[in-house]
C-alpha positions in Angstrom: -15.6 32.5 -4.8 -14.4 34.6 -7.7 -12.0 32.9 -10.1 -9.1 35.4 -10.5 -6.4 33.0 -11.6 -4.5 33.8 -14.8 -5.9 32.6 -18.1 -3.0 30.2 -18.6 -3.4 28.6 -15.1 -4.0 24.9 -15.5 -7.1 23.4 -13.7 -7.1 19.7 -13.5 -8.2 16.5 -11.7 -6.1 13.5 -10.8 -6.3 9.7 -10.3 -4.0 6.8 -10.0 -4.0 3.5 -11.9 -4.3 0.9 -9.1 -6.9 3.0 -7.3 -9.3 3.1 -10.3 -8.5 0.6 -13.0 -9.3 -2.9 -11.6 -8.9 -5.6 -14.3 -5.8 -6.8 -12.5 -5.7 -10.1 -14.4 -6.5 -8.8 -17.9 -4.5 -8.2 -21.1 -1.2 -9.4 -19.7 -0.9 -7.4 -16.6 1.3 -8.9 -13.9 0.7 -8.7 -10.1 2.0 -5.6 -8.4 3.1 -5.1 -4.8 -0.4 -3.7 -4.1 -2.1 -6.8 -5.3 0.1 -8.9 -3.0 -0.3 -6.5 -0.1 -4.1 -6.0 -0.3 -4.6 -9.7 -0.5 -2.6 -10.2 2.7 -5.0 -10.7 5.7 -5.2 -7.6 7.9 -3.2 -5.4 5.5 -6.1 -3.2 4.4 -9.4 -2.1 5.9 -12.1 -4.9 5.6 -9.7 -6.8 3.4 -10.4 -4.5 0.4 -8.4 -4.9 -2.7 -8.0 -3.1 -6.0 -9.1 -6.1 -8.0 -12.1 -4.2 -9.4 -11.7 -0.6 -7.9 -13.9 1.7 -10.0 -13.5 -0.6 -13.1 -12.0 2.2 -15.0 -10.1 -0.1 -17.2 -13.4 -0.9 -18.9 -15.2 2.4 -18.1 -12.4 4.8 -19.2 -14.5 6.4 -21.9 -17.2 7.3 -19.3 -14.6 8.7 -17.0 -12.9 10.8 -19.7 -16.3 12.1 -20.6 -16.7 13.3 -17.0 -13.4 15.2 -17.4 -14.7 16.8 -20.6 -17.9 17.9 -18.9 -15.9 19.2 -15.9 -14.0 21.5 -18.3 -10.5 20.8 -17.0 -7.4 21.8 -18.9 -5.4 18.7 -17.9 -5.8 15.2 -16.4 -3.2 13.8 -14.2 -3.3 9.9 -14.3 -0.7 7.2 -13.8 0.5 4.4 -16.0 0.7 1.0 -14.4 4.1 -0.5 -14.9 2.6 -4.0 -14.4 0.6 -3.5 -17.6 3.7 -2.3 -19.6 6.5 -4.6 -18.5 4.8 -7.6 -17.0 7.8 -9.9 -16.9 11.5 -9.6 -15.8 12.6 -10.0 -19.4 11.6 -6.4 -20.0 9.6 -7.1 -23.2 6.8 -4.5 -23.6 3.2 -5.6 -23.4 1.5 -4.2 -26.5 -2.0 -4.4 -25.0 -1.0 -2.3 -22.0 0.6 0.4 -24.3 -2.5 0.3 -26.5 -4.8 1.0 -23.5 -2.9 4.1 -22.4 -2.6 5.3 -26.0 -6.3 5.3 -26.3 -6.6 7.4 -23.1 -4.0 9.9 -24.3 -5.6 10.2 -27.8 -9.1 10.7 -26.4 -7.9 13.3 -24.0 -6.4 15.2 -26.8 -9.6 14.9 -28.8 -11.3 16.6 -25.8 -8.7 19.3 -25.7 -7.3 18.0 -22.3 -3.6 17.9 -21.7 -2.3 14.5 -20.6 -0.1 14.7 -17.5 1.4 11.2 -17.0 2.7 9.9 -13.7 5.0 7.0 -14.5 5.2 5.5 -11.0 2.3 5.7 -8.5 3.3 2.9 -6.1 2.3 -0.2 -8.1 5.7 -1.8 -8.5 5.6 -5.2 -10.3 5.9 -7.9 -7.7 8.8 -9.6 -9.6 10.9 -6.5 -8.9 9.9 -6.6 -5.2 10.9 -10.3 -5.2 14.4 -9.1 -6.2 14.5 -6.6 -3.3 12.2 -3.9 -4.7 13.3 -0.3 -3.8 16.0 -1.7 -1.5 17.8 -2.9 -4.7 19.3 -0.3 -7.0 18.4 -2.6 -9.9 14.9 -1.4 -9.5 16.0 2.2 -10.3 17.4 1.1 -13.6 14.3 -1.1 -14.4 12.2 2.1 -14.0 14.4 3.9 -16.4 14.0 1.2 -19.0 10.2 1.2 -18.4 10.0 5.0 -18.8 11.8 4.7 -22.2 9.3 2.2 -23.4 6.3 4.4 -22.5 8.0 7.5 -24.0 8.7 5.7 -27.3 4.9 5.1 -27.7 3.4 8.3 -26.2 6.2 10.8 -26.1 4.9 13.0 -28.9 1.5 13.5 -27.2 2.1 13.8 -23.4 2.2 17.4 -22.0 4.0 16.6 -18.8 6.0 13.5 -17.6 5.9 13.0 -13.8 8.5 10.4 -12.7 7.3 9.5 -9.2 4.4 10.2 -6.9 5.2 10.8 -3.3 8.5 8.8 -2.8 8.1 9.7 0.9 5.2 7.2 1.0 6.9 4.7 -1.3 9.9 4.5 1.0 9.0 5.4 4.6 5.4 4.1 4.7 6.2 1.1 2.6 9.6 -0.1 3.8 10.1 1.8 7.0 6.6 1.2 8.2 3.9 -1.4 7.5 1.1 0.9 6.3 1.7 0.5 2.5 3.0 -2.1 0.2 5.2 -4.0 0.7 4.9 -3.1 4.4 8.2 -4.4 5.6 8.5 -2.3 8.8 12.3 -1.8 8.6 12.5 1.5 10.3 15.9 3.0 9.2 16.2 0.2 6.7 14.0 2.4 4.5 16.8 4.9 3.7 18.2 2.7 0.7 14.7 2.9 -0.7 14.8 6.7 -0.4 18.0 6.9 -2.3 17.0 4.4 -5.0 13.8 6.4 -5.6 15.9 9.5 -6.0 18.1 7.7 -8.5 15.1 6.3 -10.4 13.7 9.8 -10.8 16.8 11.0 -12.5 17.2 7.9 -14.7 13.5 8.2 -15.8 14.0 11.9 -16.7 17.0 11.1 -18.7 15.3 8.2 -20.4 12.3 10.2 -21.5 14.2 13.3 -22.4 16.5 11.2 -24.6 13.5 10.2 -26.6 11.1 13.2 -26.4 13.6 16.1 -25.9 11.9 19.4 -25.2 8.5 18.5 -26.6 7.2 17.8 -23.1 7.7 19.1 -19.6 9.4 17.1 -16.8 8.3 16.8 -13.3 8.2 14.9 -10.0 5.5 15.0 -7.4 6.4 15.2 -3.7 4.3 15.3 -0.5 6.2 17.6 1.8 4.9 17.4 5.3 4.6 20.9 6.9 5.2 20.7 10.6 4.4 23.3 13.3 5.6 23.4 16.8 9.1 22.8 18.3 11.7 24.2 16.0 14.2 21.4 16.5 11.6 18.8 15.8 10.4 20.6 12.7 13.9 20.9 11.4 14.7 17.2 12.0 11.6 16.1 10.2 12.2 18.6 7.4 15.6 17.0 6.8 14.2 13.4 6.7 10.8 13.9 5.0 11.5 16.8 2.6 15.1 17.6 2.0 16.1 13.9 1.6 14.3 14.1 -1.7 14.4 17.8 -2.7 18.1 18.3 -2.3 19.3 15.3 -4.3 16.8 16.0 -7.1 17.2 19.8 -7.2 20.7 20.3 -5.8 22.6 17.0 -6.5 23.5 16.3 -2.9 22.1 15.2 0.4 22.2 17.6 3.3 25.2 17.0 5.6 22.8 17.4 8.6 20.9 14.4 7.3 24.0 12.2 7.6 24.6 13.6 11.0 21.2 12.9 12.5 21.2 9.3 11.0 24.7 8.4 12.1 24.7 5.0 13.8 21.5 3.9 12.1 22.4 4.3 8.4 25.9 4.4 6.8 24.7 5.6 3.4 27.1 3.2 1.7 24.4 2.5 -0.9 25.1 5.9 -2.4 27.6 5.1 -5.2 29.7 7.4 -7.3 27.6 9.0 -10.0 24.3 8.4 -8.3 23.7 12.0 -7.3 24.7 13.3 -10.7 22.1 10.9 -12.2 19.4 11.9 -9.7 20.0 15.6 -10.3 18.3 16.3 -13.6 16.7 19.5 -14.8 12.9 19.6 -14.4 10.4 22.1 -15.5 7.9 21.9 -12.6 7.8 20.5 -9.1 4.5 18.8 -8.1 3.2 19.5 -4.6 0.7 17.2 -2.9 -0.9 18.9 0.0 -3.7 17.8 2.5 -2.9 18.8 6.1 -0.2 19.8 8.6 1.3 18.3 11.8 2.2 19.5 15.2 5.4 18.1 16.6 7.7 18.4 19.6 11.0 16.9 20.7 10.7 13.9 23.1 13.0 12.5 25.7 12.7 8.9 24.2 15.9 7.2 23.3 17.0 7.3 19.6 17.8 4.2 17.6 19.1 1.4 17.2 15.5 0.3 17.9 13.2 3.2 17.0 10.3 3.5 19.4 8.8 6.5 17.6 6.6 6.7 14.4 8.3 4.5 11.9 7.2 6.7 9.0 10.2 8.9 9.8 13.1 6.7 10.6 15.8 8.7 12.4 13.2 10.8 14.2 12.1 8.6 17.0 12.8 11.4 19.5 9.9 13.4 18.0 6.3 13.4 19.3 3.3 13.9 17.1 0.8 16.1 18.9 -3.0 16.5 18.3 -3.9 19.1 15.7 -6.6 21.7 16.0 -9.8 21.0 14.2 -11.8 20.7 12.1 -10.7 17.5 10.6 -11.6 15.5 7.5 -12.9 11.9 7.4 -9.2 10.9 7.3 -8.8 12.7 10.6 -6.5 15.1 8.9 -6.7 18.7 10.0 -8.0 21.4 7.6 -5.3 24.0 7.4 -5.4 26.1 4.2 -2.7 28.4 5.6 -0.4 25.3 5.6 -0.8 25.1 1.8 0.3 28.8 1.5 3.2 28.2 3.9 4.3 25.1 2.0 4.3 26.8 -1.4 6.2 29.9 0.0 8.8 27.7 1.8 9.5 25.6 -1.3 9.7 28.6 -3.5 12.0 30.4 -1.1 14.4 27.4 -1.0 14.2 26.3 -4.7 13.3 29.5 -6.6 14.4 28.1 -9.9 11.5 25.7 -10.4 7.9 26.3 -11.1 5.3 24.7 -8.8 2.0 22.9 -9.4 -0.4 21.5 -6.9 -0.7 18.0 -8.1 -3.1 16.8 -5.4 -5.4 18.5 -3.0 -8.8 17.3 -1.7 -10.9 16.1 1.2 -12.3 12.8 2.3 -16.0 13.2 3.4 -18.7 10.9 4.7 -20.6 11.3 1.4 -24.2 10.1 1.2 -26.0 9.4 -2.1 -29.5 11.0 -2.2 -32.3 9.8 -4.5 -34.4 12.8 -5.4 -38.2 12.8 -6.0 -37.7 12.8 -9.7 -35.4 9.7 -9.5 -32.2 11.6 -10.1 -29.3 11.2 -7.6 -27.3 13.8 -5.8 -24.5 14.1 -3.3 -24.5 17.2 -1.2 -20.9 17.7 -0.1 -20.8 21.3 1.1 -17.8 20.6 3.4 -15.7 19.6 0.4 -16.7 22.7 -1.6 -15.7 24.9 1.4 -12.4 23.0 1.7 -11.6 23.5 -2.0 -12.6 27.2 -1.9 -10.4 27.9 1.0 -7.4 26.0 -0.5 -7.8 27.7 -3.9 -7.8 31.0 -2.1 -4.6 30.1 -0.3 -3.0 29.0 -3.6 -4.0 32.3 -5.2 -2.6 34.3 -2.3 0.8 32.4 -2.8 0.6 33.1 -6.5 0.0 36.8 -5.8 2.9 36.8 -3.4 5.4 35.6 -6.0 5.2 31.8 -6.1 5.4 30.6 -9.8 2.4 28.4 -9.4 1.2 27.0 -12.7 -1.7 24.7 -11.9 -4.0 22.9 -9.5 -5.2 19.3 -9.7 -8.1 18.3 -7.4 -7.9 14.9 -5.8 -9.8 13.0 -7.0 -12.0 12.8 -10.1 -13.5 9.6 -8.6 -14.1 7.9 -5.3 -11.7 5.0 -5.4 -9.6 2.4 -3.6 -7.9 4.5 -0.9 -4.9 2.3 -0.3 -4.8 1.0 3.3 -8.3 2.4 3.9 -9.9 0.5 1.0 -13.3 1.8 0.0 -14.0 3.3 3.4 -12.9 6.9 2.5 -14.2 9.0 -0.3 -12.1 11.7 -1.9 -13.9 12.0 -5.2 -15.8 14.8 -6.7 -17.7 12.0 -8.5 -19.5 9.5 -6.3 -19.0 5.8 -7.2 -21.5 3.2 -6.2 -19.1 0.3 -5.7 -21.9 -2.3 -6.2 -23.1 -1.0 -9.5 -20.1 1.2 -10.6 -22.6 4.0 -11.3 -21.1 7.5 -11.3 -22.9 10.5 -9.8 -21.6 14.0 -10.0 -21.3 15.5 -6.5 -22.1 19.1 -5.7 -18.4 19.7 -5.6 -18.1 18.5 -9.2 -20.7 21.0 -10.2 -19.0 23.7 -8.2 -15.6 23.0 -9.7 -17.1 23.0 -13.2 -18.6 26.4 -12.6 -15.4 27.7 -11.0 -13.3 26.7 -14.0 -15.8 28.1 -16.5 -15.9 31.5 -14.6 -12.3 32.4 -14.9 -11.8 35.8 -16.6 
């Protein structure tokens, strides 16, 4: 595929702290909700945990060298709050700050822009013990934490991303039982939705108060794109997408959201001033995209006891239908058109903000091959095809007027894939979890050549 993206278009790769770092008991780090959850019997595939992950806490120089060889413009990584504020007293942990400062400084030495995600799901367990995202105190704790990081790194970070996928951090984590803390509260997840929105705004204010206009400000959302029955699609759009987009970018919740959740949520947790705090100017909106859904309205009864998918409380009267193939190893359908449609829809609704694809990639059943000369390879042609088709869809959206500024491939490394443990591989670099040896997959080599070929 020919690389016809603009010269200033940002090509990057992405990771997340709990998925790669390991070293969960080192240098003052406290337990996170994912430490607790992954050590709960039956919570993750095969009982896998992030205790070691890809050992990137110790192998970070090797991993940043991979980025340099790849030739990316930027690296999106997350900072682990449990390393920075390991106790309820709020006192910063110098060793944690030192670790991320080394990463930022080395990236700059390589000419790679640091794109920092401040919260990628690893909430300190002590905050969860106090109610977690169901308690508005957590929103303010995240604001204080953001200020601590900004004071140390603010003069060197290109882009500050407040949250990664609050849809998952609320609906999957509090509404369902698929992600930490896995409470399964159904509509009880809506306070978490609101407090994540509030935290986003407080974090932007905290960092901007220290850094000013030296950096860009962002949030990353996964915005499920649904096809099928119009009523079902609209209902899910309100719950999954506009419940975050409208408070953050418009300073309000949609009236229709209140209407469809009447009787299951009274929204009394929204206090005066919250929406003004949540609604802060940002420079770019991150879009995570992997697949699409097919949905239809059902004749099942609605709450009080939701019998439908708990990932979307308030939408128990929606059925999820099988999607057309092919599918990835996650059983997610491959739908590049969905990426184009998502970008066009978001831009049409919120034209004032630039967009960046902060995650896109494919889980494959990768196999390590030992060649006759002793070298190792991973031939992942399916992943290359996936990336080519999605890059093409992104370029088409860009040509059709979407202010798309960058594209981050998920992920630089195979890693701990949350509930799925080490059973799913998204990386463009193969990790042998027994030895921690890294092997560049064919997709790594393709992406390197693609970046280098831009005009």
